[in-house]
C-alpha positions as CSV (number, residue, x, y, z in Angstrom):
1,M,-31.2,71.4,-3.6
2,F,-31.3,68.7,-1.0
3,N,-32.2,66.1,-3.6
4,K,-29.2,67.2,-5.7
5,K,-26.9,66.7,-2.8
6,I,-28.2,63.2,-2.3
7,I,-27.7,62.3,-5.9
8,V,-24.2,63.5,-5.8
9,I,-23.4,61.6,-2.7
10,V,-24.9,58.5,-4.3
11,M,-22.9,58.9,-7.5
12,M,-19.6,59.3,-5.5
13,I,-20.4,56.1,-3.5
14,C,-21.1,54.3,-6.7
15,L,-17.8,55.6,-8.3
16,S,-15.9,54.6,-5.3
17,L,-17.3,51.0,-5.4
18,V,-16.5,50.8,-9.2
19,F,-13.0,52.0,-8.6
20,A,-12.5,49.5,-5.7
21,G,-13.7,46.8,-7.8
22,C,-11.2,47.7,-10.6
23,Q,-8.5,47.7,-8.1
24,N,-9.3,44.4,-6.8
25,Q,-9.4,43.0,-10.3
26,N,-6.0,44.5,-11.2
27,S,-4.5,43.2,-8.0
28,K,-5.6,39.7,-8.4
29,V,-2.7,37.4,-8.0
30,E,-1.8,35.4,-11.1
31,S,-1.8,31.6,-10.7
32,K,1.4,29.7,-11.5
33,I,-0.2,28.4,-14.8
34,D,-1.1,32.0,-15.8
35,Q,2.6,33.0,-15.2
36,I,3.8,30.1,-17.3
37,K,1.5,30.7,-20.1
38,K,2.3,34.5,-20.1
39,S,6.1,33.6,-20.3
40,G,5.4,31.2,-23.0
41,K,7.7,28.4,-21.6
42,L,7.7,25.8,-18.8
43,V,11.2,25.7,-17.1
44,M,12.2,22.2,-16.0
45,G,15.0,21.6,-13.7
46,T,16.8,18.3,-13.9
47,S,20.2,16.6,-13.4
48,A,21.0,15.1,-16.8
49,D,23.4,12.2,-15.7
50,Y,20.8,9.7,-15.0
51,P,20.0,7.5,-18.0
52,P,17.4,6.6,-19.1
53,Y,15.6,9.4,-17.0
54,E,17.7,12.2,-18.4
55,F,21.1,12.3,-20.0
56,H,23.3,14.1,-22.6
57,K,23.4,12.6,-26.0
58,E,24.7,13.7,-29.4
59,I,21.9,13.2,-32.0
60,N,22.7,14.1,-35.7
61,G,25.7,16.0,-34.7
62,K,23.7,18.1,-32.2
63,H,24.1,17.9,-28.4
64,E,20.8,17.3,-26.6
65,I,19.5,16.3,-23.2
66,V,17.2,13.4,-23.7
67,G,15.4,10.7,-21.6
68,F,12.0,9.6,-20.7
69,D,11.6,12.3,-18.1
70,I,12.3,14.8,-20.9
71,E,9.5,13.3,-23.0
72,I,7.1,13.6,-20.0
73,A,8.1,17.2,-19.4
74,K,7.5,17.9,-23.2
75,E,4.0,16.5,-22.8
76,I,3.2,18.6,-19.8
77,A,4.4,21.7,-21.7
78,K,2.3,20.8,-24.8
79,D,-0.8,20.4,-22.7
80,L,-0.1,23.9,-21.1
81,G,0.4,25.3,-24.6
82,V,3.9,26.5,-24.0
83,E,7.5,25.5,-25.0
84,L,9.8,23.5,-22.7
85,E,13.1,24.9,-21.3
86,I,15.5,22.5,-19.6
87,K,18.0,23.7,-17.0
88,D,20.6,21.1,-16.0
89,M,22.2,21.2,-12.6
90,R,23.3,19.1,-9.7
91,F,20.7,16.9,-8.2
92,D,21.2,18.2,-4.6
93,G,20.5,21.8,-5.9
94,L,17.2,21.0,-7.7
95,L,14.8,21.8,-4.9
96,A,16.5,24.9,-3.9
97,A,16.2,26.1,-7.6
98,L,12.5,25.3,-7.4
99,Q,11.9,27.1,-4.3
100,S,13.8,30.2,-5.5
101,G,11.7,30.3,-8.7
102,N,14.7,29.5,-10.9
103,V,12.6,26.6,-12.3
104,D,8.9,25.9,-12.5
105,I,9.1,22.1,-12.0
106,V,11.6,19.4,-11.2
107,I,11.6,16.1,-13.1
108,A,14.7,14.1,-12.2
109,G,13.6,10.7,-11.2
110,M,12.9,12.2,-7.8
111,T,11.2,10.2,-5.1
112,P,8.6,12.2,-3.0
113,T,10.0,11.3,0.5
114,E,8.2,12.7,3.6
115,E,11.2,15.0,4.1
116,R,11.0,16.5,0.6
117,K,7.2,16.9,1.0
118,Q,7.9,19.2,3.9
119,N,9.4,21.7,1.5
120,V,7.7,21.1,-1.9
121,D,4.6,19.6,-3.4
122,F,4.6,16.5,-5.7
123,S,2.5,15.1,-8.5
124,N,1.2,11.6,-8.5
125,I,3.8,8.8,-9.1
126,Y,4.4,8.3,-12.7
127,Y,7.1,5.6,-12.6
128,T,8.4,3.0,-10.1
129,A,11.8,1.2,-10.5
130,V,13.7,-1.4,-8.6
131,Q,16.9,-0.5,-6.8
132,S,20.1,-2.3,-7.6
133,V,23.8,-2.6,-6.9
134,I,26.6,-2.5,-9.4
135,V,30.2,-3.6,-8.8
136,R,33.4,-4.1,-10.9
137,S,33.1,-7.2,-13.0
138,E,36.2,-8.5,-11.3
139,D,34.4,-8.5,-7.9
140,K,31.2,-10.2,-9.1
141,D,32.1,-13.5,-7.3
142,I,33.1,-11.6,-4.2
143,I,30.2,-9.2,-3.7
144,K,26.9,-11.1,-4.0
145,S,25.0,-10.1,-0.9
146,I,24.3,-7.1,1.4
147,Q,26.6,-8.9,4.0
148,D,29.5,-9.0,1.5
149,L,29.3,-5.1,1.6
150,D,30.3,-4.9,5.2
151,A,33.2,-2.5,5.7
152,K,33.2,-1.8,2.0
153,Y,32.8,1.6,0.4
154,V,29.3,2.0,-1.2
155,A,28.5,5.1,-3.3
156,A,25.2,6.7,-3.9
157,Q,24.1,10.1,-5.3
158,K,24.1,12.9,-2.7
159,G,20.5,13.8,-1.7
160,S,19.1,10.8,-3.4
161,I,16.8,8.0,-2.1
162,Q,19.7,5.6,-2.9
163,E,21.8,7.5,-0.3
164,Q,19.2,6.8,2.4
165,I,19.0,3.2,1.2
166,V,22.7,2.8,1.9
167,I,22.3,4.3,5.4
168,D,19.3,2.2,6.2
169,Q,19.9,-1.1,4.5
170,I,23.6,-1.6,4.1
171,K,24.6,-0.6,7.7
172,G,28.0,-2.1,7.7
173,A,29.1,-0.1,4.7
174,N,31.1,3.2,4.5
175,L,28.9,5.6,2.5
176,R,30.4,7.8,-0.2
177,A,27.8,10.4,-1.4
178,L,28.7,12.2,-4.6
179,G,26.9,14.9,-6.6
180,K,26.8,13.3,-10.0
181,I,26.2,9.7,-11.3
182,S,29.1,10.0,-13.7
183,D,31.4,10.7,-10.7
184,L,29.9,7.4,-8.9
185,I,30.8,5.4,-11.9
186,L,34.3,6.9,-12.2
187,S,34.9,6.2,-8.5
188,L,33.8,2.5,-8.9
189,K,36.1,2.1,-12.0
190,N,39.1,3.7,-10.2
191,N,38.7,1.6,-7.1
192,K,37.7,4.4,-5.0
193,V,34.5,2.7,-4.0
194,D,33.5,-1.0,-4.1
195,A,29.8,-0.7,-5.2
196,V,27.3,1.9,-6.3
197,V,23.5,1.8,-5.6
198,L,21.3,2.9,-8.5
199,E,17.9,2.4,-9.9
200,K,17.8,-0.6,-12.2
201,P,17.1,1.2,-15.5
202,V,20.0,3.5,-14.7
203,A,22.3,0.7,-13.7
204,N,21.5,-1.3,-16.8
205,A,22.3,1.8,-18.9
206,Y,25.9,2.0,-17.4
207,V,26.5,-1.7,-17.3
208,N,25.5,-2.1,-21.0
209,K,28.1,0.6,-21.9
210,N,30.9,-0.6,-19.6
211,S,32.1,-4.3,-19.8
212,D,34.1,-3.8,-16.6
213,L,30.9,-3.2,-14.5
214,Y,28.4,-5.8,-13.4
215,L,24.9,-5.7,-12.2
216,T,24.6,-7.9,-9.0
217,Q,21.4,-9.7,-7.9
218,I,21.5,-8.1,-4.5
219,K,18.0,-7.3,-3.5
220,L,17.1,-3.9,-1.7
221,E,13.9,-3.0,-0.3
222,E,11.9,-0.2,-1.8
223,E,11.8,3.0,0.2
224,D,9.0,5.5,-0.6
225,G,9.3,4.1,-4.1
226,G,8.5,5.8,-7.3
227,S,9.2,9.0,-9.1
228,A,7.1,12.1,-9.1
229,V,7.2,15.8,-10.4
230,A,8.1,18.3,-7.8
231,V,6.3,21.8,-7.6
232,K,6.9,24.7,-5.4
233,K,4.3,24.6,-2.6
234,G,1.1,26.6,-3.1
235,N,0.7,25.9,-6.9
236,E,-2.3,23.4,-6.7
237,D,-3.4,24.5,-10.2
238,L,-0.1,23.3,-11.7
239,V,0.0,20.1,-9.7
240,K,-3.5,19.3,-11.0
241,A,-2.6,20.1,-14.6
242,I,0.5,17.9,-14.4
243,N,-1.6,15.0,-12.9
244,K,-3.9,15.2,-15.8
245,T,-1.2,14.9,-18.2
246,L,0.5,12.0,-16.3
247,E,-2.9,10.2,-16.1
248,R,-3.1,10.4,-19.9
249,L,0.4,9.1,-20.5
250,I,-0.1,6.3,-18.0
251,N,-3.4,5.1,-19.4
252,D,-2.3,5.1,-23.1
253,N,1.1,3.3,-22.1
254,S,3.1,6.4,-23.4
255,I,5.4,6.4,-20.3
256,E,6.2,2.7,-20.8
257,K,7.1,3.5,-24.4
258,F,9.1,6.5,-23.3
259,V,11.1,4.3,-20.9
260,T,11.8,1.6,-23.6
261,E,13.0,4.2,-26.2
262,A,15.1,6.1,-23.7
263,T,16.8,2.9,-22.5
264,E,17.7,2.0,-26.0
265,L,18.9,5.4,-26.8
266,A,21.2,5.3,-23.7
267,E,22.8,2.0,-24.9
């Protein structure tokens, strides 16, 4: 009788351990990659007014968001085995969308500044561009240096590295920060600002399309240069997977090819 009681107790302990193990297994938190694969899609946040990075284009009668950032995102999604979904929004709302879980990643020509790193994680740098200044063609002989911008109105995208460049390097200018690149260009054309600071590939894309705009030779110093993919903090597995894709694209010169093709498409 005593032995039977011991056997029953041992069996109950074993069952308890098995049940606890099952509970731990079931309560295991899914990684970000697991969640993405389960949903079957990678949701990318971007601000599609920044050619050749990302921009709107009608192709074969169909409206699409294209650009070399889009091609990079497609490759990341492909390596994860899922489809890509693009959500277009204002640049200054991208990181909030990332932190709220509205998007999985942000690719928008975004520079990984120290301030941004406090709130989100970043991949390795995938592309570095030169900063430039564009003016109206009629002013090309008037505005030729940083000093010529003293007391002038200089525009940059709100929340971008270019906004900080105006503050730090064009100290005599009056900053006008706007949410969309198209608004910056319109303000320049309508004489509301005197110059716009943009990354050179973006500046080239707009100058090539607008004969009344001119790309100056004004030189600006790089600040925390380069673009990277933003990911919500704590998703190291996703950052690692993204870096693996980026390494492949850099090593086989695919990113250089994407930039060239997107620049031509933007013209």
